[in-house]
N, C-alpha and C positions, 0 to 999 in steps of 0.2 A: 504494499500500500505506500503511495506517494503523496506528500503534502507539498504543494507549491506556494511559496510565500514571497513577499517582496519587502524591502527595507522601507521603513517609514509608514507602512500601512497599519493603522490602529486595528483594523479587522484581523490581521495576522497575529497581533499581540494576543487577542482574546483566544484564538484557535490554538496557539501554542500552549497557553496556560491551561486551557481546558483539557487538551489531549494528554498533557502531562499529568494532570489530576486524575484522569480516568485510566491511565496507564496503557493507553493505545499506542502501539510502536509504529513509527512512520519513517520512511525516508524523506527527510525534509530537504527541499531544494529552493534556493533563492533564485528566482527568475523574474523576468519582465512580463512575459506572456506565455500562456499554456497552449491554448487552442488557436490555430492559425486563423480559422474562419471568424473568430470574434474580434471586432475592430478595437474594442476597449481592453485595457489590461486588467481584466476582472480577476482579482486575487483577494483572498486565498482561494485555492482550488484542491480538492481531495480526489485522488483517483483509487477508488476501493479495488479489492482484488478482482470483483465482478461488478459489472454495472457501469453506467456513465459517470463523468465527473459531477461532483457536488460543488456548486458555486456559492451556495448560502453559507456565511461564516457561522450562523447560529445552528444551522442543520449539521455542520461538520463538528461543532462543539458537542453536539449530543451523540454523535456517531460512535457506536461502540462503547458508550459510557453507562453510567448509572441510569436506572429508570427515573424519569423526571415526575414529580408530583403534578397534579393539576394546577396548583399555585405556581410552581416552577415554570410550567408551560405558558401559563397566562403572562408571567413577567417576561418570559422570552419573546412572546409575541408583542408585548407592550414595548420592550427595548427596540424591536425592529420597526414598529408602526409609529411609535411616539418619541422616544428618546433620540433615535438617529434622524427623525424627521424634523422634530421641534425641540432642539436642545435648550429649553428655557430652564431658569432656576426652579420654577415650580416643578418641572419634570424631574430635575435632579433631586430635589427633596423627597418626591414620591419614591424615588430609587432608594434614598437613604431609609425611609420608613420601612421598605420591604427588608432591606439588609438587617435592621435592628430587630425585626421579629423573627429572624432565622437563627436557630440554635446550631445547625449544621451547615457545612459549606455546600453549595448546590452549583450546578452549571450556570444558573441565572446570576449568582454572585459574581462568578468569574466574568461572565459576559459583559455585565454592566460596568464592573470596576475596571476591566481592561480597557474599555472604551473611554473611561473618564481619567485613567491614570496619566496619560501624557499631559492633560491640563493641570491636574493636581500636583504633579511632581515638578513641573516647570516653574517659570516666574510669571505665570499667567496672572492678569489683573481681572479676568472675567468674572471670577467669583468673589472678588474682593475680600472682605472680612469673613465671608462664610467659608473660605477655603480650609482653615483649620478644622471647622466642624466636620467637613467631608474627610479629611485625612484621619480624624480621631476615629471614624467608623471603620477604617481598614482593619481587618483582623490579621493576625500574625500569619495565618495560613494563606491568606490572600497574597500578602507581601512575599511570602516565600515562593509562591507560584510565579507571581507576575515579575518579580524583580530580575531573575535571570533571563527570562524571555524578553523583558524590555530591552535588556543590554543587546540581545541578538537582533531585534527588530528595529530598535530606535538608535542603536550604536552609542548608547549613553548620552545622546543629544537632546532628549526630551522632545519638545515641540519642534526644535530645529531639525530634528531627525526625520521629521515628516515632510519637510520642505520639498525635497525632490519628488517624493510620492505625489504631493499635491499639485505641483506644477506640470506633472505628466498627465494628469487627468484631462480628458476632453472637455470642451465648454458645454454647457447644457444646450440642448437643440432648440428650445423654445423659450419665448419671452416668459411664459408662464412659469417655467421651471426656474428661470433666472430671477423672477421677482418674488416667488412664493416660497421656494425651498430655503429653509434655514436648518441645516443639519450640523452635526458635529464637526464635519470636515471644514465647514465654513468658519466655525469658531477656532479651530485650529489654525486656518489660514490667517485669520485676523491677527492672532497673536504671534504667528512666525514671522521671523525677520527675512527680509530679502537676502538671497544669497549673492554675495559680492565676489566677483572673480579677481584674480591677481592683476590682470590687465587693467580693470576698472580702478583698483586701488592706486596702481602706478600713475594712471593717467590723471586721477584726481590730485595725486600729490604733485605732479608736474604742473598742472593748472594753479594749484595752490601757491607755487613758487614764483608765479609770474607777477609782474608789476601792474598797478592800476594804470589805466588810460586816461588821458586827459581830454574826456568827451564834454561837449557842451551840456550844461545842466537843463532838465526839463523846464525849470522855471524861467530860464533865460531865454524868452521867446521875443523875437523882434516883429512887431506888427506893422504893416499887415502881413500875415503869413500867405505865402503864395507858393504854387507847386515849384519844385526844383528839379533840374534834369537828371541829376545824379542820386536822387532820393526815392524812397518809396513814399508816394503822396497818399496820405489818408484823409478823406473827407468824412466826418462822423456828423450825423444828424440824430437828434432826439425828437420824437413825435411832438408836434407843437401842442402844449396843453391849452384847453380852452380857458378863456380868460373869465369866464362866468363863475368860477367856483375856486374853493381852496383845495390844493391836491392832497389826497391822503397817502398813507404809506404805500399802498398798491401802485398808485399813480407814479410815486417817486421811484421805486425799485423797477417798475416795468419800462420806464423810459429814461429819465435824466441820470439816475444813479448808475444804471448799468452802462450807458454811454460815457459817463465820466470815468468809470473804472477803466473801460477799455481805451479811452483817449489818454489817460494817464499812463497806462501800461505801454501804449504804442510809442509815447515819447521816450520812455525808458529804454525801448528798443532801438532808438535812434531814428525812428520814422518821422517824416515831416507831416504833422497832423494839424487839421483845422476842425474844431468842435463848435458847431453852431446850433442855436435854438431860439426860440422865441415864443411869445403868446399868440394864440390863434383868436382874433378878435372879431371877426365878422360873423354874420349868420344870425339864425333865429335864436340860438342860445344866449346871445348877447342881448337881443332885443327883449327877449323874455325876462332876463334878469334885471334888465333896466326898469322894466314895468314893475317888477316885484319890489325893488328898492326905491322907486320914485326918482330915479336919476336918468340922465340922458345916456344913449349908448356909449358915447365917447367918455363920459365921466365913469362909467362902469369899467370901460377898458383901462382908463388911467389908474382907478382904484386897484383892480385886480392884477394889473401888470406889476404894479409896485409890491403887492402881497406876494406874488409868485417870485419876484426878484429876491425879496428878502428871505424867503423860505429856502431858496437854492443857495443863497449865499451862506446861510447858517449850515446847510448840509454839505458845504464846501464843494459844490459843483462847480468845476473849473472851466466854464465856458470860454472860448476865445471871443465870443460875441453872443449876447443874448438880446435879441430884438423883438419886433412886433410886426403884425401883418397890416396894420392900418397906417400904411405910408404911401407916398407918391410912387416909389419904385415898385411897390406891389401892383399898383394900378398899371404902370407902364408895362411890366413884364408880363402880367397876366393877360392884358389886352393884346400884346404882341403874339403870345402863344395862341390866343383866340383867333386872331386874324390869319395866322399861319394855318390853322386848322380848317378855317373857312376857305382860304385860298386852295388848299389841297383836297377839298371836297370831303372832309371827314366829319362835317356837321350836318344834322337834319333838322328840319322845322316840323313840328307837329303840334296838334291841339290835344291837350290832355285835360282829364277831368280832375278837379281839385275841390277840396273842402274849403267852403267859404263861411265865415260867421256873419250873418246878417246883423247880429246885434253889435258886433264890433266894427262892421263894415270893412272887413279885410279877409284876404285868402290866408288860410291857416297852413303855412309851410312847416314842415318838420316838427319842431319842439312846441309849436303853438296848438298842437292837437294831441290828445292821448285817447287810447281805446284799447280794446281787447286784441291781441296779436292774432292774425288769422292762422298762424302755423302752430303755435304752442299754447294759445289761449291765456297768456300772461296778461293780466288786467290793466297794466300800466304801461303798455308798449307806446313809443313815440311814433310820430308821423314819418320817421325816416329809417328807424331801426329798432328792433326789439332787444332790450338789455338782457333778457333771459336766454333766448335761443340764438341771438346774434344775428338773425336773419335780416337783410335789408327789405323794407317794405315801402309801399306807397301809401300815403295817407288815406286814400279812398278805400284801401283794402281793410282798414281797421273796422272792427265790429264796435258798435255802440260808441262811436266817436264823440268826444267833447272838446269844445274850446277850452284851452287852459286858462284863459283870461276870465271868462265869464261863465264858464261850465254850461254854456248853451250847446244844443245839437246843431252842428253846422250842416248846410245844405251842399249839394254837389254842383259846381259850376265848371264851365269850360274856359281854358286859358292857353294861349299860344306860347310854346317854348322851344327852345334849342336843345338838341341832343348830340352827344358825341357818339359818333357811328362806330361802336365798338366791334360789331361783327365784320366790318370792312377792314378793321386793323388786327383782327385775330390772327391771321397767319404770321404777320410780323411780330405780334407779341409772342406766340408760341415758339418762334425761332430764336428770339432773344431769350426767353425763359429758359429754353433747353440749354443754352450756353451759360447763362448766369447761375442757374441752379447746380449745373455740373461742375463748373469751376470755382464758384463761390461758397461761402459758408452761410447757407440758408438753414434756419431751424426746421425741425421736422413739421411743427405746426404750420410754418409759413408755406412750406411745400404743399402740405395737405389742403389748407384752405385755398390756395391758388389753384390747385388741381380741381377741387370741386367746383370753382366758378367756370373753369374751361370745360369740365365735363358736362356741365348743364347747358353749355352754349352761351356765349356772350349776347347780351341785348343792348340795344341803344340806351345810353345813360343821359338823363336830363342834367343839363349843366347851368340852368337858370332858375331863378326863384323870384316870386312876387313879394319882394321885401324892399325896404328903403336902406337898410344898414349892410353895405357889402360893397364889393368892387363893381362899378357900373358896367353894364354891358354896352360896348361901343356901336353895336349895330343900330341903325336909326329905327328899324322896325321893332326893337326891343329896349328902347331907351329907358322905359319905366321899370325895368328889371335889373337884378343884379346876379352876379355869378353864384351858383350853388357852392356851399362851403367846401364840399369835397372835390370840387374841381379848382377852386381858388386856394384853399388851405396848403396843399403840398407845394404850390408855387411860392409859398412863403419862405421855403428853404432858400430859394434862389434870391427873393427880395432881401431877405435878412442878410445873406452873404453880400448882396449889392450895396446895403447900407454900411456893411463892415468895410468893404473896399470896392472902388470903381473898376478894379480888374477882376470882378466876380466871375467873368466868363473863363478865366484861366482855371477855375475849379469846375464850372458847371458846363462848359462846352469843351471838355478835354478828356474824353474817355480813354485814350490810350495811356495817359499819364496818371490818371486819378482812380483810386478805388474808393467806392462809396459804401459806407456802412450806415444803414437805417436801423435805428432802435425803437422799439414800440411793443405795446401789449397786442395780443392776437386779434382783437376786434378791429385793428386799424390795418391788418394785412391787406385785405382786397384793394383798399385804395392806393396802397403803396406798390402792390405787385401787379395790378391790373389797370386801374383807372388812370393813376398818374403817369406810369409808363406809356400807356396809350396816347395820352395827351402829348408826351414828349416825342414819341416816335412819329406821331402824326404831324407835328410841327416841323419835322425834317430839318432841324438846325444843329445837329451834331451835339445833342445834349448828353451829359454824363448820366447814365442809368445806374441803378443800384446793383452792386456787385455782391453784397452780403446783407441779406435781411434777417435781422435778429429779432424774434418776437418771443415774449414771455407769456406764460399762462396767467391766471389770476392769483393774486394774494388775497386771501380772505382774513377776516378778523375774528380769532377765537371761534372758527367754523361758522361764522355768519358773515353777513356783507357790512362793509363800511357804510355808515349813514349819517350824514351831517345833521339831518333834521331830527333823527332820534337820538343823537349824542352818542352813537356807537362807533368806536374806533378811534384811532389816533390820527390827526390830520396834521399837515406840515407846520402850521403855526402853533400846534400844541406841543410838539416834540421838545421844544426848548424849555417850556414850562415844567417838564418832568425832573429836570436836573440831572438827567442821564446824558453824559457827554455824546456830542455828535458822532464821534468815532465809534462808540459802542452801538449806536443806532445804525450806522453804516455797516458794521460788521454783522450785526445780526440780520439785517434785511438781505444782505449778500449770502449769508450763511443759508437762509431759507428761500433764496431767489427761485421763483417758480420756473425752472428751466425746461423740465419735461412734462410737468403736471401741476395742477393747482396746488398751492401750499397755503399755510396759515400762519398768521402772527399770533403768538401765544405769550402771555406775560410770564408764566411759569417757565416756558422754554427760554425765553429771553434771559431770565435770571440764571438758569442752568447753564446756558452757553457762556454768559459773562463770568459766572463763578468757576467753571470747569475749565473752558478752553481759554479764555482771556486771562483770568486771574491765576489759576492753579497750573496751567500748562505754559502758555506763551509768556505771560508776564512774570511767572515764577522763574523760568529758565533765563530770560533776559536779565532780571534783577539779580539773580545769584551769580551769573557770569560777571556782571559789572562789579558787584560787591566783592567777589573774590579778589579782583584786581586791586580794588581800594583797600580792602582790609589786609590782605596777605602780601601784597607786593608794592605797597606805598603809592598806589594809583598809576603805576607804569605796567604795561603789559610785559610779562616775563618772556625769557627766551624759551624756544619750543624745540624739542627733540622728538620728531615723529616716530612712533612705534607703528607695528602693523595694526594694532587696534585703532590708533588714530586715523591711519590711511583708510581703514575700512569705514569709519565714520564719515570721513571726507567724501568717499564714494557714495555712501548712502545719501548724504545731503546733496551731492552733485546730481544724483539720479532724481531725487525729489524736485530739485530745481529744473531739471530738464522736463519732467512731467508738467510742472507748473507753466513752463514756457509753451509747451506743445498745446496744452489745454487752452491757454489764454490766446494763443495765436487763433485757436478755432472758437474763440468767444465763449468758452465753457467756464464762465466766471465763478460759478458757485463750486464746481469741481476742483478748480484750481487753488481755491482757499484752503481746501483740505490738506494740500501738500505743504503749505506753510505751517500748519499745525502739526503735521507729521515731522517736520524738521525739529520743532521745538520739543516734541516728544523724544525724538532721538537724542536730543541734547540733554534733556533731564535724565534719561536713562544713563547716558554717558557719565554725567556728573555723579549720579547716585552709585554707580558701580565703582568709579575711581576715587571717590571720597577725598577730594583735594583738601578738605578741613582737617583730615587726620594726617595725610602725608606731610603737610606743611609743618608739622610738629615733630617729624621723624628725621632720619639721616639725610645725607645730601642727595642721594639717589631718589628717595621718596619726595624730597623738596623739589627736585627737577621735574619729577612726575607731576606734582601738583601744579607746577608752573606751566607744563605742557597743556594739561587738561583745561587750565584756566585760559591760557592763550588761544587754544583752539575754540573753546566755548564762546569767549567774547567776540571771536571773528565770526561764529555762526550767528551771534545776535546782531552783528553789523549786516550780515547777509539778509537776515530776517527784516531789518529796517527797510532795506530796498524793496524786497518782495511785498511788504505791507503797504509801500507807498501808494498803489492804486486804490486800495481798500480803506486804509486809515491813515490818511496824509499827516494829520497832527501827531498821532503815535509815532509814525515813521520819523517825523522831524525830531521828536523828543528824544527817541532812542539815539539818533545820530548826534544830537546835542550832548546827551549824557555820555556817550562814548567818545565824543570829540572826533567823530569819523571825518576823514578827508572828504571834500566835496565830490571828488571824482568817483566815489564808490557809486553814487546814484546813476552815473552814466556807464559804468563798466559791467556790473554783474550780470545784466540781462541781454548783453550783446550776444549775437550768434546763438549757440545752443546753451549758453549760460557760462559764467565765468566766476566760480567761487574761488576767489584769490585771497591771499593773506593780506587784507587791507590794513590791519592793525598790527604792525610788526613789533618786535622786541624794543622796549624803550618808549613806545607810544603812550603818551599820558591821557588818561580818561578824565572826564568830568565828574561832577557830583551826580550820584546814582540814587535814584528814589523810585518807589513802586510806580508802575504805569497804570494800574487799574485798581478800583474799589469794589468791594463785595456788595452786591445788591441783596439787602435783607428782605426776609419774607414779609414782614409787615409793610414795608415800603411797597413791594410788588403788588400785595393785596389791596392796599389803598389805590394804587394806580389802576389796577383791574376794575375795581368798583367805580372809580371816577370816570373811566371811559366805556363803561358797559351800558350806558344809556339809563333811562328811568322806567322802561316799559315793564320790567320785572317787578318793580316796587309799586306799580300803579294798579289799583284794584280794578277788576274787570267791569265793564259797563253793566248796569243793572239789566236783568233779562228783558224787562218791560221795554227799555230803550232799544235793545238789540233786536227785538222782534216786533217793534211798532210797524203798523200798517202805513204804507205810503199815502201821502196827502198831496196829489199833483197840484191842486190849486194853491195851497200853502206854500209848496216848494217854488211854484212860480214867482209868488210874491217875495219870498226870501231870496230868491236868485237875483232878483232886481235890487233888493236891499244890499246885498253883498257886493254887487257891482258898485252902487253908490257909495257905500261905505269905504270901499277899497279906493276909489277915487278921491274921497275926502282925505284918507290917510296919505296918499301920494302927494296931494296938494300940500298938506301940512308939512310933510318932510321937505318938499321943495321949497317952502317958504321959511324953512329952519325954525319952525315953532318950537315952544317950550317942550322939553322931553316929557314932562308930566302929562301935557295935554295929548301928545302923540300917543303916549302909552295907553291912556284911557280910551282913545279912539281905536287903537289896535286891539284892545281887549274886547271892545264892542264887536269889532269885525270878526274875531275868532268866535265869539258866542253866536253871531249870526251864521257863520259857516257851520257851526255844530248843529244849530237848529235846522239848516237846510239839509244836512245829511240824514237826520232823523225824519224830516219831511219826505225825504226820498225813499225811506224804508230801509236805510243801510245802517250799519253799526259804526258809530263814531269811533275814530282812533284815539287812544288816550294822549292828552297833550304831554309833551316832553317837559319835564321839570329840570331847571338848571341847578346843579349842585353848587354849594359854596365853594369858592376858591380857598385853597389852604396855603 
C-alpha cells in the first residue's frame, strides 16, 4: 500500500498522524502529482492493495483504522463541510468543545488538530488572545503524533512550510468560488510570508545603495501647465458637481477625491499633469434651487460655488484650476460645437410632447417635475432620470406627474426641439470605443453601462430645453431655448480649461499627445462614454476624447442613503465640525472606496480602521522608527551593515512598492492603499523580531545590529511618507518634516518600477518625532453616529387616523393654492431680507399648510426633521 504526500500540505499532515495512530503500514512517497489525467496536484492519495486511489484525506485517515463512533463520524463530516469551508473562530470553538468532551483519542481528534496545528504553532495573529486557549487543549498523545509528522510535512517551517504548496494550487475557476470560499488554506495564505529569492534580495540591496535623484517637486508647478513633447501628458477631470447642493461623502469619493489621489500620484511619477474641475451651474436644478431659496439663479451659483470651493479646499483637493460653467467661454465653445454639428448634419429637428404646468405657466423640464418611474415604480423619479434604477426617462413617461413648484398635475403640450443624431454617429462611436476600451483603463462598470446603451441601439437625444437659465441656443428658430445640461455640462471641461489658459486647445485638441482621465460615479457614465464623445466626434475638430474612464459604484451611509433633508449622513461642510483630521477622512473614504461594488460608510468601521491601521500599524511603526533614532542614537541615523534578513526585508518592501505602482497606474486606488499598510506591517514585525531596545544595551555587535535595524526602519518610514502623499498629504509632509527627509525623496521613490533607496544615510539628523494619529474613542464615535443619523428614528409615528384619513379633493385644491401663495410670501420676505423672526413664523405656517395638504390628499405625512443641538 502506497501513500503519496507533498510538502506543505496540511491534509498530508493529518493523514500521516492518523495512519501512525492506527498502525497501518504504508510506503510513503513525497511527490507533486499521482494520476497523470488529473490536472490539479490532488494530494494526499492512498493506493490500497486492491481498488482505486483514495483522494479524500478524511477517508484515508479512517482506512484500516479503529471503528469510528457515530459521534466521531459526525465530527469528521463537520470538519470537511464546515471547518475546511468556513474557518471561523466560531467553528474553531465548536471543535474545542468536541475535543474537551472526549476521554480517548479518536480519528476526529487527529483530523481537526492536524488541520489547525500549523496556525497554532506559528506566529499567526489570526486567533489573537485565543491562541493559548487552543494550545492548552492539545493532549500529550496528539502532540506525540503530530510533532514528528509536522517535521516531515512542514520541514519545521510552520506556516512558511505551506507557502510553496499554496502557490502551486490553481486559481478558482469561477467568481463565486473566489468570492464565497473562505477555507483554512486562505487563512494559511494570509499569514504566510511571500517567498523572496536571492536575486530579489540582491537587486533590492543594489537599489538601496543608489543615490537620490534631483527631480522637480510635485508642488513646484509652473502655471499655466501645458503639454510637453518629451513628457507623458495627463489631463484629469472630475465630474462637475451640481452647484445646487452640498456634496456628501459619496460625492466626494466618487469624483474629486479619487481624481485628486491619481493626480498627486501621477506627479510623483514625473508625468505632466493638469487637473481641472468646476461647478456645473446651468439647468433646471439651479432654477429649482433658486425658487426654493428665494434667490436668483446667479445668486445660487455664486453661493454654492463658494461652498464647494471651501469644502474641497478643506479636503485638500489639489486642483490646478477649479472653475465654473457660467462663463462667456462656455457660451462660445458650446455654440461652436453646436454649429459644427449642425454643419455636419448631425442635428435633427422634431416636435416633442412635454409637460406644462398651466398654474405656473411654464414647461416642466427635468427636475421641475416628479412622478412614478415607468421602469421600477420609484415614486420620486425626476423628469430626466430615476435615481433608483438609473434609467434615463422623458418627463411625459412619468406616471402621476406633479409640478415640483405648485404640486399641480401638468398637461401635455407640444414643443419643437433639436436632437443630436446619435444613430448617425453610432458607427464612429463604436470604432472609437473599441480602441479606447481596449487600450485604456476603463472600469468594468463603465464598459458594462456603455455596452448596454449600444446593445439597445442609440436613439436621437434632445439637446435643448425650454428654460431661461442656460447657454443660449444660437439658432434663430430656437432663440427662446437653452442647451440641455447634459449636452452643455461636459463642454464645461473645455471652457474651464479655457478660463485657465488661452492655450486650452493644446490639451483638448491634441489626442496624440494627451491622455484624458475622466473620474465620476457610475450614473454619469453614459454621458461621458456616449453623448459627449458623439458631440465631439460629430464636431470633427480633432478633439481629445477620453482614454481612461474611471467610475465608482455608490457609497452608502450606514447601509442607507445620504439625505440632507432628513439629516442622514455626513456632508462636506460637516466633516470639519467633527474634529476628525482631514487626512483621516481621506484615508477612510479611500479605504472603503466603492471600486467594484457599492460600499458603506460606517462610524464603527471608521474608528476601527483609524485605531488599528493608522494608529497601531502605520503610526506605531513610523513613530517607533523615529524615536529609536532620537533615543538611542542622539538624533542621527546610525551606520547600517546589511545582513541577509535585512536584504530580505528590502526585497519585500520593494515588491510591495512595485505592486503599489502597478495598481495605481491602473487607477486601483483602494487596492494600492493596502500595500502601504503591508509595508508598515513588515516593518513592525522586523522591529519586534530584532528588538533594538534590548540590543542597544548589549555588546558592540548587538549595538551595531540595533543601529542597522533602526536605520533600515527609519528609511522605510521615509518611503512610506512618499507613498502616502497621494492619500494623506498632510501626514506625508509631517513625516518628512519629523525625519528631516531630503526634498528629493518625493520625486525619486516612485519613478520607473519604484526606487527604494537609502534616503537617510548614516549621520543624517532627524527632527522632533511625535505621534501621527490619535485614538478615536467609543463614546466620541457613538455621539457622532447619533448626531448624523437623522431624527426619523426618534420621531413618533403619525397617528393611525392621520395615516388612513380619506382624501378630500376639494379641500386639497384649496390648500394647494394656499401653499403656492404662502410660498410666494416666504420668497418675497427673503428677497426683502426681512427680520429672521418674521420669516421663521411664515415658514412655520407654510410647513403646516403642506402637512394639511398631504392629509387632504389621503397620504401619510412624513415626520418633520428635528435639528439637534450643536455640541
